[in-house]
DSSP file (Angstrom, degrees, kcal/mol; ACC not computed):
  #  RESIDUE AA STRUCTURE BP1 BP2  ACC     N-H-->O    O-->H-N    N-H-->O    O-->H-N    TCO  KAPPA ALPHA  PHI   PSI    X-CA   Y-CA   Z-CA
    1    1 A M              0   0    0      0, 0.0     2,-0.2     0, 0.0    19,-0.1   0.000 360.0 360.0 360.0 149.8    0.0    0.0    0.0
    2    2 A E    >   -     0   0    0      1,-0.1     3,-2.5    43,-0.1    43,-0.2  -0.693 360.0 -72.5-108.6 167.4    1.1    3.5   -0.5
    3    3 A N  T 3  S+     0   0    0      1,-0.3    49,-0.2    -2,-0.2    43,-0.2  -0.394 128.1  20.2 -59.3 131.6    0.5    6.6    1.6
    4    4 A G  T 3  S+     0   0    0     41,-1.3     2,-0.6     1,-0.3    -1,-0.3   0.597  85.7 163.0  82.4  14.9   -3.1    7.4    1.1
    5    5 A G    <   +     0   0    0     -3,-2.5    40,-2.2    40,-0.3     2,-0.5  -0.515  10.9 177.8 -70.0 113.4   -3.9    3.8   -0.1
    6    6 A D  E     +A   44   0A   0     -2,-0.6     2,-0.4    38,-0.2    38,-0.2  -0.972   1.9 178.4-123.7 125.4   -7.6    3.5    0.2
    7    7 A I  E     -A   43   0A   0     36,-1.9    36,-2.7    -2,-0.5     2,-0.5  -0.982  19.0-160.6-130.2 131.2   -9.3    0.3   -0.9
    8    8 A Y  E     -A   42   0A   0     -2,-0.4     2,-0.4    34,-0.2    34,-0.2  -0.936  20.9-168.4-103.3 133.1  -12.9   -0.8   -0.8
    9    9 A V  E     +A   41   0A   0     32,-2.9    32,-2.5    -2,-0.5     2,-0.1  -0.982  22.2 163.0-127.4 130.4  -13.1   -4.6   -1.0
   10   10 A N        +     0   0    0     -2,-0.4     2,-0.3    30,-0.2    26,-0.1  -0.636  24.0 155.3-145.0  83.1  -16.3   -6.7   -1.7
   11   11 A C        -     0   0    0      2,-0.2    28,-0.2    -2,-0.1     4,-0.1  -0.761  48.7-137.4-112.5 154.5  -15.3  -10.2   -2.7
   12   12 A K  S    S+     0   0    0     -2,-0.3     2,-0.3     2,-0.1    24,-0.1   0.476  91.9  49.4 -84.3  -4.6  -17.0  -13.6   -2.6
   13   13 A T  S    S-     0   0    0     23,-0.1    -2,-0.2    22,-0.1     2,-0.2  -0.858  97.6 -90.9-128.3 162.4  -13.7  -15.2   -1.5
   14   14 A D        -     0   0    0     -2,-0.3     2,-0.3    21,-0.1    21,-0.2  -0.502  46.9-167.2 -68.4 143.5  -11.1  -14.4    1.1
   15   15 A I  E     -E   34   0B   0     19,-2.1    19,-3.5    -2,-0.2     2,-0.4  -0.949  15.2-138.1-135.3 157.5   -8.3  -12.2   -0.1
   16   16 A R  E     -E   33   0B   0     -2,-0.3     2,-0.6    17,-0.2    17,-0.2  -0.961   9.9-160.0-117.6 130.8   -4.9  -11.1    1.2
   17   17 A I  E     -E   32   0B   0     15,-2.5    15,-2.8    -2,-0.4     2,-0.1  -0.943  16.7-136.7-111.6 118.2   -3.6   -7.6    0.9
   18   18 A G  E     -E   31   0B   0     -2,-0.6     2,-0.6    13,-0.2    13,-0.2  -0.413  10.5-136.9 -73.1 145.3    0.2   -7.1    1.2
   19   19 A L  E     -E   30   0B   0     11,-2.5     9,-1.8     7,-0.2     2,-0.7  -0.925  15.2-167.7-105.2 117.6    1.6   -4.3    3.3
   20   20 A F        +     0   0    0     -2,-0.6     2,-0.6     7,-0.2     7,-0.1  -0.922   8.9 176.3-101.4 110.7    4.5   -2.4    1.7
   21   21 A V    >   -     0   0    0     -2,-0.7     3,-2.7     3,-0.1     6,-0.4  -0.822  30.4-129.7-120.4  92.5    6.2   -0.3    4.2
   22   22 A E  T 3  S+     0   0    0     -2,-0.6     3,-0.1     1,-0.3     4,-0.0  -0.063  87.1   0.9 -50.0 123.5    9.2    1.4    2.5
   23   23 A G  T 3  S+     0   0    0      1,-0.3    -1,-0.3     2,-0.0     2,-0.3   0.540 102.9 126.1  79.5   4.3   12.4    1.0    4.5
   24   24 A S    X   -     0   0    0     -3,-2.7     3,-1.1     1,-0.1    -1,-0.3  -0.667  69.3-128.9 -96.7 151.9   10.7   -1.1    7.3
   25   25 A V  T 3  S+     0   0    0     85,-0.4    -1,-0.1    -2,-0.3    86,-0.1   0.695 112.9  54.3 -64.8 -18.4   11.7   -4.5    8.5
   26   26 A F  T >> S+     0   0    0     84,-0.3     3,-2.2    -5,-0.1     4,-0.8   0.507  78.1 130.6 -93.6  -4.0    8.1   -5.5    7.9
   27   27 A S  T <4 S-     0   0    0     -3,-1.1    -7,-0.2    -6,-0.4    -5,-0.0  -0.256  85.3  -8.0 -57.6 130.1    8.0   -4.4    4.3
   28   28 A D  T 34 S+     0   0    0     -9,-1.8    -1,-0.3     2,-0.2    -8,-0.1   0.677 116.8  91.7  58.6  21.5    6.6   -7.1    2.0
   29   29 A K  T <4 S+     0   0    0     -3,-2.2     2,-0.4   -10,-0.4    -2,-0.2   0.554  76.1  62.5-115.4 -13.7    6.6   -9.6    4.9
   30   30 A L  E  <  -E   19   0B   0     -4,-0.8   -11,-2.5   -11,-0.5     2,-0.3  -0.881  54.7-176.8-118.4 146.1    3.0   -9.0    6.2
   31   31 A K  E     -EF  18 122B   0     91,-2.3    91,-2.8    -2,-0.4     2,-0.6  -0.987  22.3-134.3-134.0 147.2   -0.4   -9.5    4.6
   32   32 A V  E     -EF  17 121B   0    -15,-2.8   -15,-2.5    -2,-0.3     2,-0.6  -0.902  20.5-144.5-100.3 126.5   -3.8   -8.7    6.0
   33   33 A N  E     -EF  16 120B   0     87,-2.9     2,-0.6    -2,-0.6    87,-0.6  -0.813  11.5-162.3 -92.9 119.8   -6.2  -11.5    5.4
   34   34 A L  E     -E   15   0B   0    -19,-3.5   -19,-2.1    -2,-0.6     2,-0.2  -0.908  11.1-143.6-105.2 115.0   -9.8  -10.3    4.7
   35   35 A R    >   -     0   0    0     -2,-0.6     3,-1.9   -21,-0.2     4,-0.4  -0.525  15.3-127.6 -79.0 139.8  -12.5  -13.0    5.2
   36   36 A R  G >  S+     0   0    0      1,-0.3     3,-1.5    -2,-0.2    -1,-0.1   0.850 107.3  60.5 -59.4 -35.9  -15.3  -13.0    2.8
   37   37 A E  G 3  S+     0   0    0      1,-0.3    -1,-0.3   -25,-0.1   -25,-0.0   0.652 101.0  56.6 -67.7 -10.8  -17.9  -13.0    5.6
   38   38 A K  G <  S+     0   0    0     -3,-1.9    -1,-0.3     3,-0.0    -2,-0.2   0.524  94.7 148.0 -89.6 -11.2  -16.5   -9.6    6.9
   39   39 A M    <   +     0   0    0     -3,-1.5     2,-0.2    -4,-0.4   -29,-0.1  -0.404  33.6  57.9 -87.0 157.4  -17.0   -7.9    3.6
   40   40 A P  S    S+     0   0    0      0, 0.0     2,-0.3     0, 0.0   -30,-0.2   0.519  79.8 165.8 -67.0 157.4  -17.6   -5.3    2.3
   41   41 A M  E     -A    9   0A   0    -32,-2.5   -32,-2.9    -2,-0.2     2,-0.4  -0.996  32.5-145.5-149.7 137.7  -14.6   -3.8    4.0
   42   42 A G  E     -AB   8  66A   0     24,-4.1    24,-2.2    -2,-0.3     2,-0.4  -0.908  14.1-172.9-100.4 135.8  -12.5   -0.7    3.6
   43   43 A I  E     +AB   7  65A   0    -36,-2.7   -36,-1.9    -2,-0.4     2,-0.3  -0.974  11.8 174.7-129.1 118.0   -8.8   -0.9    4.2
   44   44 A C  E     -AB   6  64A   0     20,-2.1    20,-2.8    -2,-0.4     2,-0.3  -0.916  13.1-159.0-129.5 148.4   -6.9    2.4    4.3
   45   45 A T  E     - B   0  63A   0    -40,-2.2   -41,-1.3    -2,-0.3     2,-0.3  -0.954   6.4-176.2-128.0 144.2   -3.3    3.4    5.0
   46   46 A S  E     - B   0  62A   0     16,-1.6    16,-2.2    -2,-0.3     2,-0.3  -0.988   7.2-170.9-135.6 146.5   -1.6    6.6    6.0
   47   47 A S        -     0   0    0     -2,-0.3    13,-0.2    14,-0.2    14,-0.1  -0.985  23.3-161.6-138.9 147.2    2.2    7.3    6.5
   48   48 A G  S    S+     0   0    0     11,-3.1    12,-0.2    -2,-0.3     7,-0.2   0.395  91.3  50.6-102.8  -0.5    4.2   10.1    7.9
   49   49 A V  S    S+     0   0    0     10,-0.8     2,-0.3     1,-0.2    11,-0.1   0.597 111.6  23.7-117.2 -16.9    7.5    9.0    6.2
   50   50 A F  S    S+     0   0    0     10,-0.1    -1,-0.2     3,-0.0    -3,-0.2  -0.988  85.8  55.8-148.6 160.6    6.7    8.4    2.6
   51   51 A G  S    S-     0   0    0     -2,-0.3   -47,-0.1     1,-0.1    -5,-0.0  -0.327  82.9 -86.8 103.8 165.6    4.2    9.5    0.0
   52   52 A H  S    S+     0   0    0    -49,-0.2     2,-0.2    -2,-0.1    -1,-0.1   0.546  88.8 105.5 -89.8  -6.9    3.2   13.0   -1.1
   53   53 A S  S    S-     0   0    0     -3,-0.2     2,-0.3     1,-0.1    -3,-0.0  -0.464  75.6-111.5 -80.0 146.1    0.5   13.7    1.5
   54   54 A L        -     0   0    0     -2,-0.2     2,-0.3     2,-0.0    -1,-0.1  -0.562  40.1-179.2 -69.3 133.7    1.1   16.1    4.5
   55   55 A S        -     0   0    0     -2,-0.3    -7,-0.0    -7,-0.2    22,-0.0  -0.988  30.6-154.4-134.7 145.3    1.3   14.2    7.8
   56   56 A L  S    S+     0   0    0     -2,-0.3     2,-0.1     2,-0.0    25,-0.1   0.505  80.9  54.7 -91.3  -8.7    1.8   15.6   11.3
   57   57 A G  S    S-     0   0    0    -10,-0.1    27,-0.2     2,-0.1    24,-0.2  -0.433  75.2-128.4-114.2-170.4    3.2   12.3   12.5
   58   58 A K        +     0   0    0     25,-3.9    26,-0.2    22,-0.4    23,-0.1  -0.041  47.4 147.7-132.4  27.7    6.0    9.9   11.6
   59   59 A A        -     0   0    0     21,-0.8   -11,-3.1    24,-0.4   -10,-0.8  -0.389  44.0-147.4 -61.7 136.1    4.2    6.6   11.4
   60   60 A D  S    S-     0   0    0     48,-1.7     2,-0.3     1,-0.3   -11,-0.2   0.920  84.9 -13.0 -69.3 -42.0    5.7    4.2    8.9
   61   61 A A  E     - C   0 108A   0     47,-1.9    47,-3.1   -14,-0.1     2,-0.5  -0.939  51.6-169.6-158.0 139.3    2.2    2.9    8.4
   62   62 A A  E     -BC  46 107A   0    -16,-2.2   -16,-1.6    -2,-0.3     2,-0.5  -0.961  20.2-173.9-123.9 110.5   -1.2    3.2   10.0
   63   63 A V  E     -BC  45 106A   0     43,-3.4    43,-2.5    -2,-0.5     2,-0.4  -0.914   0.8-171.6-110.1 128.3   -3.6    0.7    8.4
   64   64 A V  E     -BC  44 105A   0    -20,-2.8   -20,-2.1    -2,-0.5     2,-0.5  -0.951   9.7-157.4-121.6 133.5   -7.3    0.8    9.4
   65   65 A L  E     +BC  43 104A   0     39,-3.0    38,-3.1    -2,-0.4    39,-1.5  -0.954  27.9 146.0-110.3 133.5  -10.0   -1.7    8.6
   66   66 A A  E     -BC  42 102A   0    -24,-2.2   -24,-4.1    -2,-0.5    36,-0.1  -0.972  55.3-122.4-157.8 153.4  -13.7   -0.6    8.7
   67   67 A Q  S    S+     0   0    0     34,-0.6     2,-0.8    -2,-0.3     3,-0.1   0.790 106.9  66.9 -70.8 -27.2  -16.9   -1.3    6.8
   68   68 A D  S  > S-     0   0    0     33,-0.4     4,-2.1     1,-0.2     5,-0.2  -0.855  73.9-163.1 -96.4 110.0  -17.0    2.4    6.1
   69   69 A T  H  > S+     0   0    0     -2,-0.8     4,-2.3     1,-0.2    -1,-0.2   0.865  88.4  54.2 -65.6 -37.2  -14.1    3.1    3.8
   70   70 A A  H  > S+     0   0    0      2,-0.2     4,-2.5     1,-0.2    -1,-0.2   0.895 108.6  49.1 -62.7 -37.8  -14.2    6.9    4.5
   71   71 A L  H  > S+     0   0    0      2,-0.2     4,-2.8     1,-0.2     5,-0.2   0.912 109.4  52.2 -65.6 -41.4  -14.1    6.2    8.3
   72   72 A A  H  X S+     0   0    0     -4,-2.1     4,-2.2     2,-0.2    -2,-0.2   0.905 111.1  48.9 -62.1 -40.5  -11.1    3.9    7.7
   73   73 A D  H  X S+     0   0    0     -4,-2.3     4,-2.0     2,-0.2    -2,-0.2   0.949 113.3  44.4 -61.0 -52.4   -9.4    6.7    5.7
   74   74 A A  H  X S+     0   0    0     -4,-2.5     4,-2.3     1,-0.2    -2,-0.2   0.898 114.0  50.1 -60.9 -42.9  -10.0    9.3    8.3
   75   75 A A  H  X S+     0   0    0     -4,-2.8     4,-2.7     2,-0.2     5,-0.2   0.887 107.8  53.8 -62.1 -41.9   -8.9    7.1   11.2
   76   76 A A  H  X S+     0   0    0     -4,-2.2     4,-2.6    -5,-0.2     5,-0.2   0.914 109.6  48.3 -63.7 -39.9   -5.7    6.1    9.4
   77   77 A T  H  X S+     0   0    0     -4,-2.0     4,-1.9     1,-0.2    -1,-0.2   0.928 112.9  48.1 -64.3 -44.5   -4.8    9.7    9.0
   78   78 A R  H  X S+     0   0    0     -4,-2.3     4,-1.2     1,-0.2    -2,-0.2   0.908 114.0  45.3 -63.4 -41.4   -5.6   10.4   12.7
   79   79 A L  H  X S+     0   0    0     -4,-2.7     4,-0.9     1,-0.2     3,-0.4   0.916 111.7  51.4 -69.9 -42.2   -3.6    7.5   14.0
   80   80 A A  H >< S+     0   0    0     -4,-2.6   -21,-0.8    -5,-0.2     3,-0.6   0.877 106.5  55.4 -58.8 -37.6   -0.6    8.2   11.7
   81   81 A N  H 3< S+     0   0    0     -4,-1.9    -1,-0.2     1,-0.2    -2,-0.2   0.839 105.3  54.2 -63.9 -33.2   -0.6   11.8   13.0
   82   82 A E  H 3< S+     0   0    0     -4,-1.2     2,-0.8    -3,-0.4    -1,-0.2   0.703  92.6  82.2 -76.3 -18.9   -0.4   10.5   16.7
   83   83 A I    <<  +     0   0    0     -4,-0.9   -25,-3.9    -3,-0.6   -24,-0.4  -0.768  37.1 143.0 -99.8 109.9    2.7    8.4   16.0
   84   84 A K  S    S+     0   0    0     -2,-0.8     2,-0.3     1,-0.4    -1,-0.2   0.699  75.6  16.1-108.8 -34.2    6.0   10.3   16.1
   85   85 A V  S >  S-     0   0    0     24,-0.0     3,-2.4     1,-0.0    -1,-0.4  -0.905  89.1 -99.9-137.6 164.6    8.2    7.7   17.8
   86   86 A K  G >  S+     0   0    0      1,-0.3     3,-1.7    -2,-0.3     4,-0.3   0.806 117.8  65.3 -60.9 -28.3    7.6    3.9   18.3
   87   87 A E  G 3  S+     0   0    0      1,-0.3     3,-0.5     2,-0.1     4,-0.4   0.665  88.4  70.2 -68.6 -15.9    6.5    4.4   21.8
   88   88 A D  G <> S+     0   0    0     -3,-2.4     4,-2.3     1,-0.2    -1,-0.3   0.644  76.1  84.2 -69.8 -16.2    3.4    6.3   20.5
   89   89 A I  H <> S+     0   0    0     -3,-1.7     4,-2.4    -4,-0.3    -1,-0.2   0.899  84.1  54.8 -57.6 -42.4    1.9    3.1   19.1
   90   90 A E  H  > S+     0   0    0     -3,-0.5     4,-1.9    -4,-0.3    -1,-0.2   0.912 110.9  46.1 -57.2 -44.4    0.4    2.0   22.5
   91   91 A C  H  > S+     0   0    0     -4,-0.4     4,-2.3     1,-0.2    -1,-0.2   0.899 110.5  53.0 -61.1 -42.8   -1.4    5.4   22.7
   92   92 A A  H  X S+     0   0    0     -4,-2.3     4,-2.5     1,-0.2    -1,-0.2   0.871 106.0  53.6 -64.1 -36.1   -2.5    5.2   19.1
   93   93 A V  H  X S+     0   0    0     -4,-2.4     4,-2.3     2,-0.2    -1,-0.2   0.939 108.2  50.2 -63.7 -46.3   -4.0    1.8   19.8
   94   94 A K  H  X S+     0   0    0     -4,-1.9     4,-0.7     1,-0.2    -2,-0.2   0.890 109.5  51.6 -59.5 -39.3   -6.0    3.2   22.7
   95   95 A T  H >X S+     0   0    0     -4,-2.3     3,-1.8     1,-0.2     4,-0.6   0.960 108.8  51.4 -59.6 -48.4   -7.2    6.0   20.4
   96   96 A A  H >< S+     0   0    0     -4,-2.5     3,-1.8     1,-0.3     6,-0.2   0.906 102.6  58.4 -56.4 -43.2   -8.3    3.4   17.8
   97   97 A Q  H 3< S+     0   0    0     -4,-2.3    -1,-0.3     1,-0.3    -2,-0.2   0.716 103.6  54.3 -63.5 -19.7  -10.3    1.5   20.4
   98   98 A Q  H << S+     0   0    0     -3,-1.8     2,-0.8    -4,-0.7    -1,-0.3   0.577  86.1  92.1 -88.7  -9.4  -12.4    4.7   21.1
   99   99 A I  S X< S-     0   0    0     -3,-1.8     3,-1.3    -4,-0.6     2,-0.1  -0.763  76.2-136.0 -89.7 110.1  -13.4    5.2   17.4
  100  100 A Q  T 3  S+     0   0    0     -2,-0.8     3,-0.1     1,-0.2    -2,-0.1  -0.418  84.6  29.9 -68.0 135.3  -16.7    3.5   16.8
  101  101 A G  T 3  S+     0   0    0      1,-0.4   -34,-0.6    -2,-0.1     2,-0.4   0.275  81.3 126.8 103.6  -7.7  -16.9    1.5   13.6
  102  102 A I  E <   -C   66   0A   0     -3,-1.3    -1,-0.4    -6,-0.2   -36,-0.2  -0.670  38.4-168.7 -82.6 135.3  -13.2    0.5   13.2
  103  103 A A  E     -     0   0A   0    -38,-3.1    15,-3.1    -2,-0.4     2,-0.3   0.846  63.3 -29.8 -86.1 -41.9  -12.8   -3.3   12.8
  104  104 A G  E     -CD  65 117A   0    -39,-1.5   -39,-3.0    13,-0.3    -1,-0.3  -0.986  52.5-144.6-173.2 160.6   -9.0   -3.4   13.3
  105  105 A V  E     -CD  64 116A   0     11,-2.7    11,-1.7    -2,-0.3     2,-0.4  -0.991   4.8-160.7-142.7 151.1   -5.7   -1.6   13.0
  106  106 A V  E     -CD  63 115A   0    -43,-2.5   -43,-3.4    -2,-0.3     2,-0.5  -0.991  18.5-172.4-128.9 121.1   -2.0   -2.3   12.1
  107  107 A L  E     -CD  62 114A   0      7,-2.8     7,-2.7    -2,-0.4     2,-0.4  -0.965   1.6-172.8-120.9 128.1    0.3    0.4   13.3
  108  108 A I  E     +CD  61 113A   0    -47,-3.1   -47,-1.9    -2,-0.5   -48,-1.7  -0.982  15.4 159.4-130.8 131.2    4.0    0.4   12.4
  109  109 A K  E >   - D   0 112A   0      3,-2.3     3,-2.2    -2,-0.4     2,-0.1  -0.905  68.6 -45.6-148.8 120.3    6.9    2.5   13.5
  110  110 A D  T 3  S-     0   0    0     -2,-0.3   -85,-0.4     1,-0.3   -84,-0.3  -0.368 122.9 -20.4  59.8-128.4   10.5    1.4   13.1
  111  111 A E  T 3  S+     0   0    0     -2,-0.1     2,-0.4   -87,-0.1    -1,-0.3   0.330 119.2  93.6 -93.3   8.3   10.8   -2.1   14.4
  112  112 A R  E <   -D  109   0A   0     -3,-2.2    -3,-2.3     2,-0.0     2,-0.4  -0.823  50.8-170.8-108.1 139.4    7.5   -2.0   16.4
  113  113 A I  E     -D  108   0A   0     -2,-0.4     2,-0.4    -5,-0.2    -5,-0.2  -0.980   5.4-161.5-127.5 141.7    4.1   -3.1   15.4
  114  114 A G  E     -D  107   0A   0     -7,-2.7    -7,-2.8    -2,-0.4     2,-0.4  -0.975   9.5-173.8-122.4 136.5    0.8   -2.6   17.1
  115  115 A L  E     +D  106   0A   0     -2,-0.4     2,-0.3    -9,-0.2    -9,-0.2  -0.950   7.8 166.9-128.8 148.6   -2.3   -4.6   16.3
  116  116 A W  E     +D  105   0A   0    -11,-1.7   -11,-2.7    -2,-0.4     2,-0.1  -0.963  41.5   4.7-158.8 143.2   -5.9   -4.3   17.6
  117  117 A G  E    S-D  104   0A   0     -2,-0.3     2,-1.7   -13,-0.2   -13,-0.3  -0.386 107.7 -17.4  92.9-161.5   -9.3   -5.5   16.7
  118  118 A D  S    S+     0   0    0    -15,-3.1     2,-0.4    -2,-0.1    -1,-0.1  -0.590  88.4 129.9 -86.6  71.3  -10.5   -8.0   14.2
  119  119 A V        -     0   0    0     -2,-1.7     2,-0.6   -14,-0.1   -85,-0.1  -0.997  42.8-156.6-131.4 132.7   -7.4   -8.1   12.0
  120  120 A E  E     -F   33   0B   0    -87,-0.6   -87,-2.9    -2,-0.4     2,-0.5  -0.932  10.1-165.1-112.0 113.4   -5.7  -11.3   10.8
  121  121 A I  E     +F   32   0B   0     -2,-0.6     2,-0.3   -89,-0.2   -89,-0.2  -0.836   9.8 179.4 -97.8 130.8   -2.0  -10.8    9.8
  122  122 A I  E      F   31   0B   0    -91,-2.8   -91,-2.3    -2,-0.5    -2,-0.0  -0.912 360.0 360.0-127.1 158.3   -0.2  -13.6    7.9
  123  123 A Q              0   0    0     -2,-0.3    -1,-0.1   -93,-0.2   -91,-0.1   0.408 360.0 360.0-104.9 360.0    3.3  -13.9    6.5
């Protein structure tokens, strides 16, 4: 995914979406598995370290899953803005837990990853 990567998915089969996090130890090593019974689903990414979009944070990637793709996009931006150092991931996870409608998050900064919700990561 690239910064600002916003995807709406509605498939009749499970699908896997790879996470590309430029310069990260996790780049091209993780995939999000989306189960058909959870669809439709929006999966959106925001980053503070690559891409052309303005970000107030330094997250390598903030990935949000929600049935409302616009909500996933807004939440990804919000969470990416909160992460400036890897220690901020825990606080960003707590923020995600307070946003109604989010199904799950994957937050990456340096060698740290934070997961919350109904998100299945596979290698």
